[in-house]
C-alpha positions in Angstrom: 24.0 65.2 84.6 21.1 65.3 86.3 19.6 68.3 84.6 19.5 65.3 81.5 17.9 62.8 83.8 15.6 65.0 84.8 14.4 66.0 81.3 14.0 62.2 80.5 11.8 61.8 83.1 9.6 64.6 81.9 9.5 63.2 78.6 7.1 60.1 79.1 4.5 63.3 78.8 6.2 65.1 76.1 6.0 63.0 72.7 3.5 64.9 71.3 5.3 68.6 71.9 8.4 67.0 70.7 7.0 65.8 67.2 5.0 68.8 66.7 7.9 71.2 67.3 10.5 69.4 65.1 8.3 68.2 62.5 7.9 72.1 62.2 11.2 72.7 61.6 11.3 70.3 58.9 11.8 72.1 55.2 12.4 68.4 53.3 12.2 64.7 53.9 14.8 61.8 52.3 15.0 58.2 52.7 18.0 56.4 54.3 19.4 53.3 54.4 19.9 51.9 58.0 21.6 53.2 60.5 21.2 56.6 59.0 23.1 59.2 60.2 24.5 60.1 63.7 26.1 63.1 65.4 28.6 61.5 67.6 32.1 61.0 66.7 34.0 57.8 65.4 30.1 56.7 65.9 30.2 54.2 63.2 33.8 53.6 63.3 33.9 51.6 66.5 31.5 49.5 65.1 32.2 49.0 61.7 29.4 50.6 60.2 28.9 53.1 57.4 26.3 56.5 57.5 23.0 55.2 55.5 22.6 56.1 52.3 19.9 58.4 50.6 17.7 57.0 48.6 15.7 58.6 45.6 12.7 56.7 46.8 11.0 54.6 49.4 12.1 50.8 49.1 9.5 48.2 49.3 7.4 47.8 53.0 9.7 44.6 53.6 12.8 46.4 53.8 14.1 48.6 56.7 14.6 52.3 55.9 14.3 55.2 57.7 12.8 59.0 56.7 14.7 61.7 57.7 13.4 65.6 58.0 15.9 67.9 57.8 15.6 72.1 58.6 16.2 75.1 56.5 19.7 74.6 57.7 20.7 71.1 56.7 20.2 69.7 60.1 18.6 66.7 61.3 15.1 67.6 63.0 13.1 64.3 62.6 14.3 60.3 62.4 11.4 57.9 61.5 12.1 54.4 61.4 10.0 52.1 59.3 10.0 48.1 59.9 10.2 45.8 57.2 9.6 42.8 59.7 6.4 44.9 60.1 5.4 45.4 56.5 6.4 49.0 56.9 5.0 49.9 60.2 6.7 52.9 61.8 8.1 51.6 65.3 11.2 54.4 66.3 10.7 58.2 66.0 14.0 60.4 67.1 13.5 64.0 67.3 16.1 66.8 67.6 16.1 70.3 69.4 19.1 72.6 68.2 20.4 75.0 70.4 23.2 77.4 70.6 26.0 74.7 71.1 23.8 72.2 72.5 21.8 69.7 70.5 18.9 67.4 72.4 18.2 63.9 70.8 15.1 62.3 72.2 14.1 58.7 70.9 10.7 57.1 71.7 9.1 54.0 70.5 5.3 53.1 71.1 5.9 52.5 74.8 7.4 56.1 75.5 11.2 57.2 75.6 13.8 55.3 75.1 16.5 57.7 75.6 17.6 61.6 75.6 21.0 62.9 74.5 22.7 65.9 75.3 25.5 66.9 72.8 27.8 70.0 74.0 29.7 71.7 71.3 32.6 73.9 71.4 33.5 76.1 68.1 31.9 73.4 66.3 33.4 70.5 67.8 31.4 68.1 69.8 33.0 68.2 73.5 30.7 65.7 75.1 27.6 63.9 75.2 25.3 62.9 78.3 23.2 60.2 78.0 20.0 58.7 79.7 18.2 55.7 79.1 15.3 53.3 80.3 17.7 51.2 81.7 21.2 53.3 82.8 23.2 56.5 81.4 25.9 57.1 80.2 28.7 60.0 79.1 31.2 60.8 76.0 34.2 63.2 76.0 35.7 64.0 72.6 39.2 65.5 72.4 40.5 67.0 69.3 44.2 67.1 67.7 44.6 69.9 64.9 40.8 69.5 64.6 40.4 65.7 64.5 39.5 63.3 67.0 42.0 61.6 68.6 40.2 60.2 71.9 36.7 59.4 73.6 36.3 58.6 77.4 33.2 56.6 78.0 31.3 56.3 81.1 28.9 53.9 82.2 26.4 54.7 85.3 28.8 57.3 86.3 32.1 54.9 86.1 35.0 54.8 83.4 34.6 52.1 80.7 36.4 52.5 78.3 38.8 54.9 76.1 38.8 54.7 72.3 42.3 55.9 70.8 42.3 57.1 66.9 45.0 57.4 64.8 45.5 59.6 61.9 47.2 60.2 58.9 47.3 62.4 55.7 45.1 59.6 54.4 42.4 59.7 57.3 42.0 57.4 60.0 44.7 54.7 60.1 43.4 52.7 63.7 41.0 52.8 66.5 42.3 51.3 69.9 39.6 50.4 72.5 41.1 50.6 75.8 39.5 49.2 78.7 41.9 48.7 81.7 44.7 47.0 81.3 43.5 45.3 77.9 43.3 46.9 74.2 42.1 45.7 71.0 41.6 46.9 67.4 38.4 48.1 66.4 40.1 49.1 62.9 42.7 49.1 61.1 43.6 50.6 57.7 44.4 47.5 55.4 48.2 47.7 54.5 49.1 48.8 51.0 48.4 45.9 48.1 45.9 44.3 50.8 44.0 42.0 48.3 40.5 40.7 50.3 40.0 37.8 47.8 43.9 36.9 47.9 43.1 37.2 51.6 39.8 34.7 51.7 41.7 32.0 49.3 44.4 31.6 52.1 41.7 31.4 54.9 40.1 28.9 52.7 43.4 26.7 52.8 43.7 27.6 56.3 40.3 26.1 57.5 40.5 23.2 55.6 43.8 22.2 57.1 42.2 23.2 60.7 39.1 21.5 60.6 40.4 18.3 60.6 42.8 18.6 63.6 39.8 20.5 65.5 37.3 17.7 64.8 39.8 14.7 65.8 39.6 16.1 69.2 35.7 16.0 69.6 34.5 13.8 72.3 32.5 11.4 70.5 32.2 7.8 70.6 29.4 6.6 67.9 29.9 7.4 64.5 29.3 11.0 63.1 26.6 11.6 60.9 27.3 14.9 59.9 30.1 17.8 60.8 28.3 21.6 60.5 30.5 24.6 60.5 28.6 27.4 61.8 29.1 31.2 61.4 27.2 34.4 61.9 28.1 37.9 60.5 31.7 39.1 59.4 31.5 41.2 62.3 31.3 38.5 64.6 33.8 36.5 62.3 33.7 33.3 64.4 33.4 29.5 63.3 31.8 26.5 65.4 32.1 23.2 64.5 29.0 20.4 65.8 28.8 17.1 65.3 26.2 14.7 65.6 25.0 11.0 65.6 22.5 9.5 63.1 20.4 8.8 66.7 20.8 12.6 67.9 19.5 13.7 64.1 16.8 11.4 64.2 15.7 12.3 67.6 16.0 16.1 66.5 13.6 15.3 63.3 10.8 14.4 65.4 10.4 18.1 66.5 11.1 19.2 63.0 12.9 18.3 60.0 15.1 21.2 59.6 16.6 20.6 63.5 18.4 17.6 62.2 20.7 20.3 60.6 20.9 22.8 63.6 24.1 22.8 65.1 23.0 24.9 68.1 20.9 21.8 69.1 23.7 19.3 68.8 25.7 18.0 71.7 29.3 17.9 70.9 30.9 21.0 69.5 33.9 23.1 69.6 35.3 26.8 68.1 38.1 27.3 65.7 40.1 30.4 66.9 40.2 32.8 63.9 42.2 35.4 65.7 44.8 36.0 63.2 41.7 36.7 60.5 40.9 39.9 62.0 41.8 42.0 58.9 39.3 40.1 57.0 36.6 40.0 58.9 36.8 43.8 59.0 36.7 44.1 55.6 33.6 41.4 55.2 31.9 43.7 58.0 33.0 46.7 55.7 31.7 45.5 52.9 27.7 45.0 54.3 28.0 48.4 55.6 28.6 49.7 52.3 25.5 48.5 51.2 23.3 46.5 53.7 20.9 45.3 51.0 23.6 43.4 48.7 25.4 42.3 52.3 28.4 41.1 50.0 30.7 40.6 52.7 28.0 38.1 54.5 28.0 36.4 51.0 31.4 36.3 50.4 31.7 34.4 53.3 29.1 32.0 52.7 31.0 30.8 49.8 33.9 31.0 51.6 32.6 28.5 53.9 30.7 26.5 51.6 33.9 26.3 49.3 35.9 25.0 52.7 33.0 22.1 53.5 33.2 21.2 49.5 36.6 20.4 50.0 36.1 18.4 53.0 33.4 16.2 51.8 35.7 14.6 49.3 38.3 14.3 52.3 38.9 10.4 53.7 37.4 10.9 57.3 37.8 7.3 59.0 41.4 8.4 60.0 40.0 11.5 61.8 36.3 10.6 63.3 34.1 7.3 63.8 32.0 8.3 60.4 28.6 6.7 59.0 28.3 5.7 55.2 26.9 8.6 54.3 28.8 11.5 56.3 28.9 14.8 55.4 30.3 18.5 55.8 28.0 21.6 55.5 28.3 25.2 56.1 25.8 26.8 57.8 24.1 29.9 59.5 22.8 29.4 63.1 19.4 30.6 61.9 19.6 28.0 59.3 18.1 30.8 56.6 20.7 29.5 54.2 20.6 26.0 55.0 19.2 24.5 51.3 21.5 26.4 49.1 24.5 25.9 51.3 24.1 22.2 51.0 23.6 22.4 47.2 26.5 23.9 47.3 28.6 22.2 50.2 27.4 18.3 49.2 28.4 16.2 46.2 25.6 15.7 43.8 25.0 11.8 45.2 24.7 12.7 48.9 22.5 15.6 48.5 20.3 13.1 45.9 20.5 10.7 48.9 19.4 13.3 51.8 16.2 14.4 49.6 15.6 10.8 49.2 15.2 10.9 52.7 13.1 13.7 53.5 16.2 15.2 55.0 15.7 18.4 52.9 
């Protein structure tokens, strides 16, 4: 990969020329949702993502969005990424050079070049991707069976890292497995015929209502517990932590900030619930988010599911499970507390919610 590394080193002074060259080729511009488009095989499938969708117009400036420039042959020449957090400011640019069975992709931010990728094709199929970035390098080689991608060999910093094995049938991709050394894990598996995500979520809800008290009973607590938080991230990381806090612990956190009294990341006592058997649910919820990132239907389904679990657990008598206070509550919360208020409204009985408001905890 020395040639690619040498060209990457030259990019520090090559931004303006790359931009002029690529922009001059643009025949049409279109707005796309994140993550846009990617030439590499299985790029989206390995991360449970979908290609970006073309938009009829630019969304409001508080939304992340990509602007793609296509050349006269319909190939991507320029990608511009705009940040909603930065009120619509352009913060990444990518420029493509399309040669004879070789494509270069140069990616920049305001500090200069981030990476340079070189894609090599044969008979219209990408055979290798050589990649050099600010902090390392990598290479992917691709194998095809009957014209469909079947294997991706991944190297990091010149050493073998992992192998992706793809299985297809007449309906398309059936499974994608990552092999690392002697270990393997499914990145994607097509749901079996008749799979019902709603029914699977209801079954998971029942399972969690049974599992959580057993896990909470093992928490190393001596003083009465004032709250039990069910913490979650996004569907692709479908994992569930349970964290307990005493009244004294929460009062101390409140001196920093009122919302900190609800932050499981700051509680001293916690454990995790193993949701390994729910891998298919995790996958399908993540793909729901990927279908329309603006709606985030998968994340919303997960939020509602865990709020339903917490609401049912608040009806339980906890005295035989944990030492608890008279105003003990169970609630679901994302780790960044974005959904805290509406989750508490869904999780807590009205009288308990009113008491919390009276005490200035919300």
